[in-house]
Backbone and ligand atoms as CSV (ligand in chain L), in Angstrom:
chain,resi,resn,atom,element,x,y,z
A,1,UNK,N,N,10.486,-29.281,-10.666
A,1,UNK,CA,C,9.892,-28.627,-9.483
A,1,UNK,C,C,8.494,-28.106,-9.834
A,2,UNK,N,N,7.516,-28.336,-8.945
A,2,UNK,CA,C,6.169,-27.853,-9.255
A,2,UNK,C,C,6.065,-26.338,-8.976
A,3,UNK,N,N,5.249,-25.692,-9.782
A,3,UNK,CA,C,5.070,-24.254,-9.628
A,3,UNK,C,C,4.045,-23.975,-8.537
A,4,UNK,N,N,4.344,-23.076,-7.611
A,4,UNK,CA,C,3.347,-22.710,-6.596
A,4,UNK,C,C,2.254,-21.849,-7.238
A,5,UNK,N,N,1.125,-21.666,-6.561
A,5,UNK,CA,C,0.048,-20.885,-7.177
A,5,UNK,C,C,0.334,-19.397,-7.300
A,6,UNK,N,N,1.171,-18.868,-6.434
A,6,UNK,CA,C,1.387,-17.410,-6.413
A,6,UNK,C,C,2.837,-17.062,-6.746
A,7,UNK,N,N,3.002,-16.095,-7.615
A,7,UNK,CA,C,4.317,-15.524,-7.876
A,7,UNK,C,C,4.388,-14.139,-7.271
A,8,UNK,N,N,5.379,-13.914,-6.417
A,8,UNK,CA,C,5.623,-12.559,-5.893
A,8,UNK,C,C,6.830,-12.014,-6.631
A,9,UNK,N,N,6.606,-10.947,-7.392
A,9,UNK,CA,C,7.721,-10.348,-8.121
A,9,UNK,C,C,7.872,-8.900,-7.686
A,10,UNK,N,N,9.106,-8.406,-7.805
A,10,UNK,CA,C,9.375,-7.026,-7.370
A,10,UNK,C,C,10.494,-6.453,-8.215
A,11,UNK,N,N,10.487,-5.124,-8.326
A,11,UNK,CA,C,11.436,-4.477,-9.209
A,11,UNK,C,C,12.862,-4.443,-8.693
A,12,UNK,N,N,13.038,-4.610,-7.402
A,12,UNK,CA,C,14.367,-4.443,-6.816
A,12,UNK,C,C,14.438,-5.169,-5.483
A,13,UNK,N,N,15.668,-5.502,-5.101
A,13,UNK,CA,C,15.901,-6.027,-3.751
A,13,UNK,C,C,15.352,-5.057,-2.699
A,14,UNK,N,N,15.411,-3.762,-2.997
A,14,UNK,CA,C,14.960,-2.757,-2.016
A,14,UNK,C,C,13.445,-2.824,-1.770
A,15,UNK,N,N,12.715,-3.536,-2.631
A,15,UNK,CA,C,11.266,-3.706,-2.437
A,15,UNK,C,C,10.937,-4.853,-1.474
A,16,UNK,N,N,11.926,-5.699,-1.196
A,16,UNK,CA,C,11.647,-6.921,-0.422
A,16,UNK,C,C,11.113,-6.666,0.990
A,17,UNK,N,N,11.638,-5.673,1.726
A,17,UNK,CA,C,11.064,-5.442,3.069
A,17,UNK,C,C,9.563,-5.190,3.026
A,18,UNK,N,N,9.074,-4.571,1.960
A,18,UNK,CA,C,7.627,-4.379,1.802
A,18,UNK,C,C,6.970,-5.668,1.326
A,19,UNK,N,N,7.522,-6.288,0.318
A,19,UNK,CA,C,6.879,-7.458,-0.287
A,19,UNK,C,C,6.912,-8.682,0.621
A,20,UNK,N,N,7.834,-8.647,1.589
A,20,UNK,CA,C,7.890,-9.726,2.584
A,20,UNK,C,C,6.570,-9.839,3.353
A,21,UNK,N,N,5.878,-8.718,3.479
A,21,UNK,CA,C,4.564,-8.727,4.149
A,21,UNK,C,C,3.595,-9.659,3.424
A,22,UNK,N,N,3.654,-9.635,2.099
A,22,UNK,CA,C,2.795,-10.527,1.313
A,22,UNK,C,C,3.233,-11.973,1.518
A,23,UNK,N,N,4.541,-12.186,1.478
A,23,UNK,CA,C,5.060,-13.553,1.617
A,23,UNK,C,C,4.675,-14.144,2.967
A,24,UNK,N,N,4.806,-13.368,4.034
A,24,UNK,CA,C,4.535,-13.963,5.345
A,24,UNK,C,C,3.036,-14.227,5.531
A,25,UNK,N,N,2.198,-13.397,4.935
A,25,UNK,CA,C,0.755,-13.695,5.048
A,25,UNK,C,C,0.373,-14.945,4.243
A,26,UNK,N,N,0.987,-15.099,3.075
A,26,UNK,CA,C,0.718,-16.321,2.298
A,26,UNK,C,C,1.145,-17.549,3.105
A,27,UNK,N,N,2.295,-17.427,3.776
A,27,UNK,CA,C,2.761,-18.544,4.609
A,27,UNK,C,C,1.764,-18.846,5.712
A,28,UNK,N,N,1.292,-17.797,6.358
A,28,UNK,CA,C,0.312,-17.948,7.443
A,28,UNK,C,C,-0.932,-18.688,6.961
A,29,UNK,N,N,-1.301,-18.447,5.718
A,29,UNK,CA,C,-2.517,-19.058,5.163
A,29,UNK,C,C,-2.230,-20.381,4.450
A,30,UNK,N,N,-0.979,-20.800,4.469
A,30,UNK,CA,C,-0.630,-22.094,3.866
A,30,UNK,C,C,-0.708,-22.098,2.343
A,31,UNK,N,N,-0.335,-20.975,1.739
A,31,UNK,CA,C,-0.364,-20.849,0.274
A,31,UNK,C,C,1.081,-20.807,-0.247
A,32,UNK,N,N,1.360,-21.652,-1.230
A,32,UNK,CA,C,2.705,-21.696,-1.791
A,32,UNK,C,C,2.984,-20.490,-2.683
A,33,UNK,N,N,4.238,-20.071,-2.690
A,33,UNK,CA,C,4.615,-18.923,-3.526
A,33,UNK,C,C,6.077,-19.018,-3.921
A,34,UNK,N,N,6.430,-18.287,-4.973
A,34,UNK,CA,C,7.829,-18.116,-5.354
A,34,UNK,C,C,8.132,-16.627,-5.370
A,35,UNK,N,N,9.386,-16.266,-5.234
A,35,UNK,CA,C,9.767,-14.850,-5.245
A,35,UNK,C,C,10.837,-14.622,-6.315
A,36,UNK,N,N,10.701,-13.514,-7.043
A,36,UNK,CA,C,11.683,-13.176,-8.080
A,36,UNK,C,C,11.872,-11.661,-8.129
A,37,UNK,N,N,13.091,-11.233,-8.387
A,37,UNK,CA,C,13.331,-9.828,-8.734
A,37,UNK,C,C,13.243,-9.720,-10.250
A,38,UNK,N,N,12.267,-8.939,-10.688
A,38,UNK,CA,C,11.998,-8.777,-12.127
A,38,UNK,C,C,11.774,-7.287,-12.354
A,39,UNK,N,N,12.701,-6.633,-13.014
A,39,UNK,CA,C,12.566,-5.189,-13.199
A,39,UNK,C,C,12.141,-4.859,-14.628
A,40,UNK,N,N,11.120,-4.009,-14.725
A,40,UNK,CA,C,10.649,-3.606,-16.061
A,40,UNK,C,C,11.751,-2.880,-16.826
A,41,UNK,N,N,12.587,-2.162,-16.104
A,41,UNK,CA,C,13.600,-1.337,-16.771
A,41,UNK,C,C,14.967,-1.989,-16.799
A,42,UNK,N,N,15.326,-2.664,-15.702
A,42,UNK,CA,C,16.690,-3.200,-15.622
A,42,UNK,C,C,16.803,-4.613,-16.163
A,43,UNK,N,N,15.706,-5.378,-16.097
A,43,UNK,CA,C,15.742,-6.761,-16.619
A,43,UNK,C,C,14.495,-7.016,-17.469
A,44,UNK,N,N,14.323,-6.259,-18.555
A,44,UNK,CA,C,13.096,-6.420,-19.355
A,44,UNK,C,C,12.947,-7.816,-19.956
A,45,UNK,N,N,14.054,-8.459,-20.312
A,45,UNK,CA,C,13.947,-9.810,-20.893
A,45,UNK,C,C,13.431,-10.799,-19.844
A,46,UNK,N,N,13.865,-10.604,-18.606
A,46,UNK,CA,C,13.387,-11.473,-17.514
A,46,UNK,C,C,11.889,-11.276,-17.305
A,47,UNK,N,N,11.458,-10.024,-17.394
A,47,UNK,CA,C,10.022,-9.719,-17.261
A,47,UNK,C,C,9.237,-10.451,-18.357
A,48,UNK,N,N,9.713,-10.321,-19.574
A,48,UNK,CA,C,9.011,-10.925,-20.717
A,48,UNK,C,C,8.928,-12.437,-20.557
A,49,UNK,N,N,10.031,-13.040,-20.171
A,49,UNK,CA,C,10.082,-14.503,-20.031
A,49,UNK,C,C,9.163,-14.967,-18.897
A,50,UNK,N,N,9.161,-14.246,-17.805
A,50,UNK,CA,C,8.298,-14.603,-16.673
A,50,UNK,C,C,6.831,-14.538,-17.096
A,51,UNK,N,N,6.476,-13.453,-17.789
A,51,UNK,CA,C,5.090,-13.293,-18.239
A,51,UNK,C,C,4.710,-14.305,-19.311
A,52,UNK,N,N,5.628,-14.570,-20.207
A,52,UNK,CA,C,5.353,-15.494,-21.322
A,52,UNK,C,C,5.037,-16.901,-20.814
A,53,UNK,N,N,5.702,-17.300,-19.741
A,53,UNK,CA,C,5.579,-18.685,-19.265
A,53,UNK,C,C,4.637,-18.828,-18.059
A,54,UNK,N,N,4.145,-17.714,-17.517
A,54,UNK,CA,C,3.427,-17.750,-16.228
A,54,UNK,C,C,2.225,-18.701,-16.253
A,55,UNK,N,N,1.358,-18.554,-17.243
A,55,UNK,CA,C,0.131,-19.359,-17.280
A,55,UNK,C,C,0.472,-20.839,-17.500
A,56,UNK,N,N,1.357,-21.112,-18.434
A,56,UNK,CA,C,1.706,-22.516,-18.727
A,56,UNK,C,C,2.409,-23.181,-17.547
A,57,UNK,N,N,3.159,-22.393,-16.796
A,57,UNK,CA,C,3.817,-22.975,-15.609
A,57,UNK,C,C,2.818,-23.284,-14.504
A,58,UNK,N,N,1.624,-22.655,-14.568
A,58,UNK,CA,C,0.601,-22.938,-13.565
A,58,UNK,C,C,0.436,-21.883,-12.501
A,59,UNK,N,N,1.093,-20.744,-12.674
A,59,UNK,CA,C,0.853,-19.651,-11.727
A,59,UNK,C,C,-0.604,-19.214,-11.838
A,60,UNK,N,N,-1.231,-18.937,-10.700
A,60,UNK,CA,C,-2.648,-18.545,-10.716
A,60,UNK,C,C,-2.861,-17.076,-10.369
A,61,UNK,N,N,-1.929,-16.516,-9.642
A,61,UNK,CA,C,-1.978,-15.084,-9.301
A,61,UNK,C,C,-0.541,-14.574,-9.238
A,62,UNK,N,N,-0.347,-13.364,-9.748
A,62,UNK,CA,C,0.965,-12.717,-9.624
A,62,UNK,C,C,0.794,-11.454,-8.784
A,63,UNK,N,N,1.604,-11.333,-7.741
A,63,UNK,CA,C,1.660,-10.116,-6.928
A,63,UNK,C,C,2.920,-9.372,-7.348
A,64,UNK,N,N,2.748,-8.147,-7.845
A,64,UNK,CA,C,3.887,-7.412,-8.388
A,64,UNK,C,C,4.052,-6.094,-7.660
A,65,UNK,N,N,5.196,-5.903,-7.024
A,65,UNK,CA,C,5.472,-4.663,-6.313
A,65,UNK,C,C,6.557,-3.871,-7.025
A,66,UNK,N,N,6.345,-2.560,-7.147
A,66,UNK,CA,C,7.364,-1.714,-7.756
A,66,UNK,C,C,7.186,-0.288,-7.264
A,67,UNK,N,N,8.280,0.471,-7.356
A,67,UNK,CA,C,8.241,1.841,-6.857
A,67,UNK,C,C,8.692,2.850,-7.900
A,68,UNK,N,N,8.276,4.089,-7.728
A,68,UNK,CA,C,8.669,5.153,-8.660
A,68,UNK,C,C,7.930,5.010,-9.980
A,69,UNK,N,N,8.683,4.957,-11.062
A,69,UNK,CA,C,8.087,4.696,-12.385
A,69,UNK,C,C,7.764,3.201,-12.429
A,70,UNK,N,N,6.671,2.853,-11.772
A,70,UNK,CA,C,6.403,1.443,-11.423
A,70,UNK,C,C,5.681,0.724,-12.565
A,71,UNK,N,N,6.436,0.371,-13.584
A,71,UNK,CA,C,5.837,-0.217,-14.778
A,71,UNK,C,C,5.690,-1.733,-14.699
A,72,UNK,N,N,6.300,-2.341,-13.700
A,72,UNK,CA,C,6.312,-3.814,-13.645
A,72,UNK,C,C,4.924,-4.456,-13.634
A,73,UNK,N,N,4.014,-4.042,-12.738
A,73,UNK,CA,C,2.708,-4.733,-12.729
A,73,UNK,C,C,1.967,-4.600,-14.065
A,74,UNK,N,N,1.956,-3.404,-14.622
A,74,UNK,CA,C,1.237,-3.186,-15.876
A,74,UNK,C,C,1.852,-3.937,-17.039
A,75,UNK,N,N,3.173,-3.944,-17.121
A,75,UNK,CA,C,3.825,-4.678,-18.203
A,75,UNK,C,C,3.584,-6.175,-18.051
A,76,UNK,N,N,3.584,-6.641,-16.797
A,76,UNK,CA,C,3.312,-8.070,-16.582
A,76,UNK,C,C,1.878,-8.394,-17.007
A,77,UNK,N,N,0.946,-7.493,-16.694
A,77,UNK,CA,C,-0.446,-7.709,-17.098
A,77,UNK,C,C,-0.591,-7.720,-18.621
A,78,UNK,N,N,0.294,-6.999,-19.300
A,78,UNK,CA,C,0.223,-6.974,-20.763
A,78,UNK,C,C,0.733,-8.275,-21.366
A,79,UNK,N,N,1.486,-9.035,-20.575
A,79,UNK,CA,C,2.158,-10.217,-21.122
A,79,UNK,C,C,1.479,-11.526,-20.730
A,80,UNK,N,N,0.633,-11.506,-19.701
A,80,UNK,CA,C,-0.012,-12.748,-19.251
A,80,UNK,C,C,-1.455,-12.485,-18.834
A,81,UNK,N,N,-2.288,-13.497,-19.027
A,81,UNK,CA,C,-3.679,-13.380,-18.563
A,81,UNK,C,C,-3.806,-13.728,-17.075
A,82,UNK,N,N,-2.751,-14.246,-16.473
A,82,UNK,CA,C,-2.780,-14.526,-15.032
A,82,UNK,C,C,-3.060,-13.207,-14.300
A,83,UNK,N,N,-4.038,-13.200,-13.383
A,83,UNK,CA,C,-4.363,-11.936,-12.699
A,83,UNK,C,C,-3.151,-11.332,-11.981
A,84,UNK,N,N,-2.970,-10.037,-12.166
A,84,UNK,CA,C,-1.840,-9.332,-11.540
A,84,UNK,C,C,-2.385,-8.374,-10.474
A,85,UNK,N,N,-1.852,-8.506,-9.280
A,85,UNK,CA,C,-2.177,-7.593,-8.183
A,85,UNK,C,C,-0.965,-6.690,-7.980
A,86,UNK,N,N,-1.176,-5.383,-8.084
A,86,UNK,CA,C,-0.062,-4.447,-8.002
A,86,UNK,C,C,0.089,-3.840,-6.619
A,87,UNK,N,N,1.330,-3.752,-6.171
A,87,UNK,CA,C,1.627,-3.122,-4.876
A,87,UNK,C,C,2.531,-1.913,-5.111
A,88,UNK,N,N,2.014,-0.705,-4.883
A,88,UNK,CA,C,2.846,0.492,-5.019
A,88,UNK,C,C,3.795,0.608,-3.817
A,89,UNK,N,N,5.086,0.605,-4.115
A,89,UNK,CA,C,6.080,0.718,-3.036
A,89,UNK,C,C,6.207,2.189,-2.620
A,90,UNK,N,N,6.295,2.404,-1.299
A,90,UNK,CA,C,6.481,3.775,-0.801
A,90,UNK,C,C,7.860,4.285,-1.220
A,91,UNK,N,N,7.906,5.481,-1.772
A,91,UNK,CA,C,9.183,6.035,-2.234
A,91,UNK,C,C,9.590,7.233,-1.379
A,92,UNK,N,N,10.893,7.535,-1.425
A,92,UNK,CA,C,11.381,8.682,-0.632
A,92,UNK,C,C,10.945,9.996,-1.269
A,93,UNK,N,N,11.089,10.101,-2.591
A,93,UNK,CA,C,10.863,11.394,-3.260
A,93,UNK,C,C,9.398,11.816,-3.210
A,94,UNK,N,N,8.490,10.885,-3.500
A,94,UNK,CA,C,7.076,11.261,-3.648
A,94,UNK,C,C,6.145,10.404,-2.779
A,95,UNK,N,N,6.705,9.728,-1.804
A,95,UNK,CA,C,5.924,8.956,-0.814
A,95,UNK,C,C,5.097,7.812,-1.413
A,96,UNK,N,N,5.359,7.477,-2.645
A,96,UNK,CA,C,4.631,6.344,-3.237
A,96,UNK,C,C,3.459,6.751,-4.103
A,97,UNK,N,N,3.163,8.054,-4.139
A,97,UNK,CA,C,2.103,8.545,-5.031
A,97,UNK,C,C,2.504,8.255,-6.483
A,98,UNK,N,N,3.810,8.410,-6.761
A,98,UNK,CA,C,4.326,8.098,-8.106
A,98,UNK,C,C,4.072,6.625,-8.448
A,99,UNK,N,N,4.379,5.741,-7.496
A,99,UNK,CA,C,4.176,4.304,-7.710
A,99,UNK,C,C,2.691,4.009,-7.918
A,100,UNK,N,N,1.866,4.612,-7.059
A,100,UNK,CA,C,0.416,4.366,-7.117
A,100,UNK,C,C,-0.155,4.746,-8.480
A,101,UNK,N,N,0.153,5.943,-8.923
A,101,UNK,CA,C,-0.397,6.400,-10.202
A,101,UNK,C,C,0.157,5.572,-11.364
A,102,UNK,N,N,1.425,5.191,-11.267
A,102,UNK,CA,C,2.015,4.384,-12.343
A,102,UNK,C,C,1.302,3.048,-12.485
A,103,UNK,N,N,0.868,2.487,-11.357
A,103,UNK,CA,C,0.260,1.140,-11.383
A,103,UNK,C,C,-1.238,1.220,-11.658
A,104,UNK,N,N,-1.868,2.270,-11.122
A,104,UNK,CA,C,-3.337,2.328,-11.124
A,104,UNK,C,C,-3.948,2.591,-12.491
A,105,UNK,N,N,-3.354,3.503,-13.243
A,105,UNK,CA,C,-4.053,4.028,-14.429
A,105,UNK,C,C,-3.783,3.200,-15.673
A,106,UNK,N,N,-4.227,1.956,-15.629
A,106,UNK,CA,C,-4.049,1.066,-16.782
A,106,UNK,C,C,-5.101,1.359,-17.856
A,107,UNK,N,N,-4.733,1.197,-19.117
A,107,UNK,CA,C,-5.730,1.386,-20.181
A,107,UNK,C,C,-6.692,0.211,-20.221
A,108,UNK,N,N,-7.878,0.462,-20.752
A,108,UNK,CA,C,-8.887,-0.583,-20.899
A,108,UNK,C,C,-8.288,-1.805,-21.598
A,109,UNK,N,N,-8.541,-2.975,-21.009
A,109,UNK,CA,C,-8.089,-4.217,-21.649
A,109,UNK,C,C,-7.029,-4.957,-20.869
A,110,UNK,N,N,-6.259,-4.238,-20.054
A,110,UNK,CA,C,-5.153,-4.873,-19.330
A,110,UNK,C,C,-5.168,-4.431,-17.872
A,111,UNK,N,N,-6.051,-5.041,-17.072
A,111,UNK,CA,C,-6.217,-4.554,-15.702
A,111,UNK,C,C,-5.108,-5.005,-14.750
A,112,UNK,N,N,-4.858,-4.150,-13.771
A,112,UNK,CA,C,-4.043,-4.515,-12.600
A,112,UNK,C,C,-4.880,-4.175,-11.380
A,113,UNK,N,N,-5.035,-5.123,-10.471
A,113,UNK,CA,C,-5.757,-4.860,-9.221
A,113,UNK,C,C,-4.791,-4.149,-8.282
A,114,UNK,N,N,-5.001,-2.851,-8.104
A,114,UNK,CA,C,-4.011,-2.031,-7.391
A,114,UNK,C,C,-4.352,-1.907,-5.910
A,115,UNK,N,N,-3.369,-2.207,-5.081
A,115,UNK,CA,C,-3.536,-2.145,-3.624
A,115,UNK,C,C,-3.075,-0.790,-3.088
A,116,UNK,N,N,-3.183,-0.639,-1.774
A,116,UNK,CA,C,-2.713,0.582,-1.110
A,116,UNK,C,C,-1.184,0.662,-1.169
A,117,UNK,N,N,-0.661,1.852,-0.948
A,117,UNK,CA,C,0.801,2.055,-0.935
A,117,UNK,C,C,1.417,1.363,0.278
A,118,UNK,N,N,2.503,0.635,0.036
A,118,UNK,CA,C,3.333,0.140,1.123
A,118,UNK,C,C,2.907,-1.174,1.745
A,119,UNK,N,N,3.274,-1.338,3.026
A,119,UNK,CA,C,3.136,-2.633,3.696
A,119,UNK,C,C,1.692,-3.132,3.756
A,120,UNK,N,N,0.756,-2.222,4.017
A,120,UNK,CA,C,-0.652,-2.651,4.067
A,120,UNK,C,C,-1.091,-3.172,2.703
A,121,UNK,N,N,-0.610,-2.527,1.652
A,121,UNK,CA,C,-0.945,-2.978,0.306
A,121,UNK,C,C,-0.369,-4.347,0.013
A,122,UNK,N,N,0.848,-4.594,0.470
A,122,UNK,CA,C,1.467,-5.902,0.243
A,122,UNK,C,C,0.699,-6.995,0.990
A,123,UNK,N,N,0.324,-6.706,2.237
A,123,UNK,CA,C,-0.457,-7.684,3.008
A,123,UNK,C,C,-1.812,-7.917,2.340
A,124,UNK,N,N,-2.442,-6.848,1.905
A,124,UNK,CA,C,-3.753,-7.010,1.261
A,124,UNK,C,C,-3.643,-7.734,-0.078
A,125,UNK,N,N,-2.516,-7.591,-0.740
A,125,UNK,CA,C,-2.312,-8.343,-1.993
A,125,UNK,C,C,-2.360,-9.840,-1.710
A,126,UNK,N,N,-1.741,-10.246,-0.622
A,126,UNK,CA,C,-1.763,-11.670,-0.254
A,126,UNK,C,C,-3.187,-12.111,0.068
A,127,UNK,N,N,-3.920,-11.263,0.777
A,127,UNK,CA,C,-5.308,-11.615,1.121
A,127,UNK,C,C,-6.192,-11.654,-0.118
A,128,UNK,N,N,-5.934,-10.753,-1.063
A,128,UNK,CA,C,-6.681,-10.767,-2.329
A,128,UNK,C,C,-6.370,-12.050,-3.103
A,129,UNK,N,N,-5.095,-12.416,-3.148
A,129,UNK,CA,C,-4.707,-13.660,-3.818
A,129,UNK,C,C,-5.378,-14.850,-3.137
A,130,UNK,N,N,-5.407,-14.818,-1.813
A,130,UNK,CA,C,-6.037,-15.912,-1.060
A,130,UNK,C,C,-7.522,-16.013,-1.402
A,131,UNK,N,N,-8.180,-14.863,-1.500
A,131,UNK,CA,C,-9.603,-14.865,-1.841
A,131,UNK,C,C,-9.855,-15.451,-3.227
A,132,UNK,N,N,-8.988,-15.135,-4.164
A,132,UNK,CA,C,-9.133,-15.678,-5.523
A,132,UNK,C,C,-8.936,-17.192,-5.508
A,133,UNK,N,N,-7.885,-17.628,-4.846
A,133,UNK,CA,C,-7.590,-19.068,-4.811
A,133,UNK,C,C,-8.648,-19.831,-4.021
A,134,UNK,N,N,-9.224,-19.189,-3.009
A,134,UNK,CA,C,-10.222,-19.847,-2.158
A,134,UNK,C,C,-11.507,-20.172,-2.923
A,135,UNK,N,N,-11.730,-19.504,-4.037
A,135,UNK,CA,C,-12.926,-19.802,-4.838
A,135,UNK,C,C,-12.941,-21.261,-5.287
A,136,UNK,N,N,-11.744,-21.824,-5.464
A,136,UNK,CA,C,-11.632,-23.218,-5.942
A,136,UNK,C,C,-11.044,-24.145,-4.881
A,137,UNK,N,N,-10.923,-23.668,-3.665
A,137,UNK,CA,C,-10.202,-24.449,-2.650
A,137,UNK,C,C,-10.923,-24.282,-1.298
A,138,UNK,N,N,-11.870,-25.195,-0.984
A,138,UNK,CA,C,-12.675,-25.051,0.237
A,138,UNK,C,C,-11.837,-25.024,1.518
A,139,UNK,N,N,-10.750,-25.771,1.559
A,139,UNK,CA,C,-9.922,-25.781,2.778
A,139,UNK,C,C,-9.282,-24.413,2.981
A,140,UNK,N,N,-8.803,-23.826,1.900
A,140,UNK,CA,C,-8.236,-22.470,2.001
A,140,UNK,C,C,-9.328,-21.465,2.365
A,141,UNK,N,N,-10.503,-21.640,1.804
A,141,UNK,CA,C,-11.617,-20.733,2.131
A,141,UNK,C,C,-11.875,-20.749,3.636
A,142,UNK,N,N,-11.818,-21.929,4.241
A,142,UNK,CA,C,-12.025,-22.026,5.695
A,142,UNK,C,C,-10.910,-21.303,6.451
A,143,UNK,N,N,-9.672,-21.520,6.011
A,143,UNK,CA,C,-8.541,-20.855,6.688
A,143,UNK,C,C,-8.653,-19.333,6.567
A,144,UNK,N,N,-9.063,-18.876,5.404
A,144,UNK,CA,C,-9.199,-17.426,5.203
A,144,UNK,C,C,-10.325,-16.868,6.067
A,145,UNK,N,N,-11.437,-17.602,6.147
A,145,UNK,CA,C,-12.543,-17.159,7.015
A,145,UNK,C,C,-12.081,-17.066,8.465
A,146,UNK,N,N,-11.307,-18.086,8.894
A,146,UNK,CA,C,-10.808,-18.087,10.281
A,146,UNK,C,C,-9.871,-16.900,10.515
A,147,UNK,N,N,-9.005,-16.650,9.530
A,147,UNK,CA,C,-8.058,-15.524,9.653
A,147,UNK,C,C,-8.823,-14.216,9.813
A,148,UNK,N,N,-9.844,-14.042,8.997
A,148,UNK,CA,C,-10.633,-12.800,9.041
A,148,UNK,C,C,-11.386,-12.674,10.371
A,149,UNK,N,N,-11.929,-13.810,10.844
A,149,UNK,CA,C,-12.668,-13.790,12.114
A,149,UNK,C,C,-11.730,-13.450,13.273
A,150,UNK,N,N,-10.499,-13.998,13.218
A,150,UNK,CA,C,-9.528,-13.716,14.290
A,150,UNK,C,C,-9.156,-12.235,14.292
A,151,UNK,N,N,-8.970,-11.662,13.128
A,151,UNK,CA,C,-8.646,-10.228,13.068
A,151,UNK,C,C,-9.787,-9.402,13.645
A,152,UNK,N,N,-10.993,-9.774,13.252
A,152,UNK,CA,C,-12.161,-9.045,13.738
A,152,UNK,C,C,-12.271,-9.140,15.259
A,153,UNK,N,N,-12.032,-10.368,15.775
A,153,UNK,CA,C,-12.148,-10.592,17.225
A,153,UNK,C,C,-11.069,-9.848,17.996
A,154,UNK,N,N,-9.960,-9.508,17.341
A,154,UNK,CA,C,-8.853,-8.840,18.043
A,154,UNK,C,C,-9.101,-7.338,18.224
A,155,UNK,N,N,-10.155,-6.823,17.612
A,155,UNK,CA,C,-10.422,-5.380,17.710
A,155,UNK,C,C,-11.293,-5.100,18.927
A,156,UNK,N,N,-10.757,-4.329,19.914
A,156,UNK,CA,C,-11.546,-4.068,21.125
A,156,UNK,C,C,-12.774,-3.191,20.826
A,157,UNK,N,N,-13.780,-3.369,21.656
A,157,UNK,CA,C,-15.005,-2.575,21.462
A,157,UNK,C,C,-14.822,-1.143,21.924
A,158,UNK,N,N,-13.952,-0.966,22.947
A,158,UNK,CA,C,-13.742,0.383,23.476
A,158,UNK,C,C,-12.260,0.726,23.448
A,159,UNK,N,N,-11.940,1.991,23.316
A,159,UNK,CA,C,-10.521,2.398,23.356
A,159,UNK,C,C,-9.974,2.278,24.774
A,160,UNK,N,N,-8.673,2.005,24.885
A,160,UNK,CA,C,-8.079,1.899,26.201
A,160,UNK,C,C,-7.163,3.100,26.441
A,161,UNK,N,N,-6.920,3.424,27.719
A,161,UNK,CA,C,-6.034,4.542,28.052
A,161,UNK,C,C,-4.567,4.115,28.164
A,162,UNK,N,N,-4.285,2.828,28.018
A,162,UNK,CA,C,-2.907,2.326,28.168
A,162,UNK,C,C,-2.043,2.735,26.977
L,1,LIG,C1,C,11.888,0.269,-9.005
L,1,LIG,O1,O,12.753,1.252,-8.619
L,1,LIG,C2,C,11.879,-0.731,-7.895
L,1,LIG,O2,O,10.655,-1.365,-7.835
L,1,LIG,C3,C,12.196,0.073,-6.666
L,1,LIG,O3,O,11.039,0.327,-5.896
L,1,LIG,C4,C,12.741,1.368,-7.218
L,1,LIG,C5,C,14.112,1.687,-6.703
L,1,LIG,O4,O,14.972,0.616,-6.930
L,1,LIG,P1,P,16.452,0.599,-6.359
L,1,LIG,O5,O,17.144,1.801,-6.934
L,1,LIG,O6,O,16.337,0.675,-4.856
L,1,LIG,O7,O,17.055,-0.707,-6.802
L,1,LIG,O8,O,12.269,-0.344,-10.190
């Protein structure tokens, strides 16, 4: 089976309602992806194996969502040179601030491109991945430009009372 360009990984099944936002935007833009549950704490061997093989398998971008002590994106970045985009999942206890800080504050040398907390962050992760892939893919670049133009055109010039 050929490897799609994007890997969407998440720490738990409970992250999927958020990470689905990334998956559906990739679909809208015609970008192939795979999905895996990979937990830094509960399945560390799976994390290591995914990171160890990511570049050789042909993955070009990894979108990693995790919540709470959200070590998945950073640990994945430590294991592969494939760019990692981190999505902080909104949490009940601390509203996702815990996830955000866990993902954002990487030490020099192992970056994670950190998105906003929650669904908007997951959607933007897909758009960020699309922008990276579009650098080498003119057809995707056109689709992404069209998507952006359509969003822009959907914003009314004046507020409505309805
Ligand atoms: C993290 O712990 C996951 O990314 C998830 O956001 C959080 C809670 O996981 P569950 O207890 O819902 O499985 O590893």
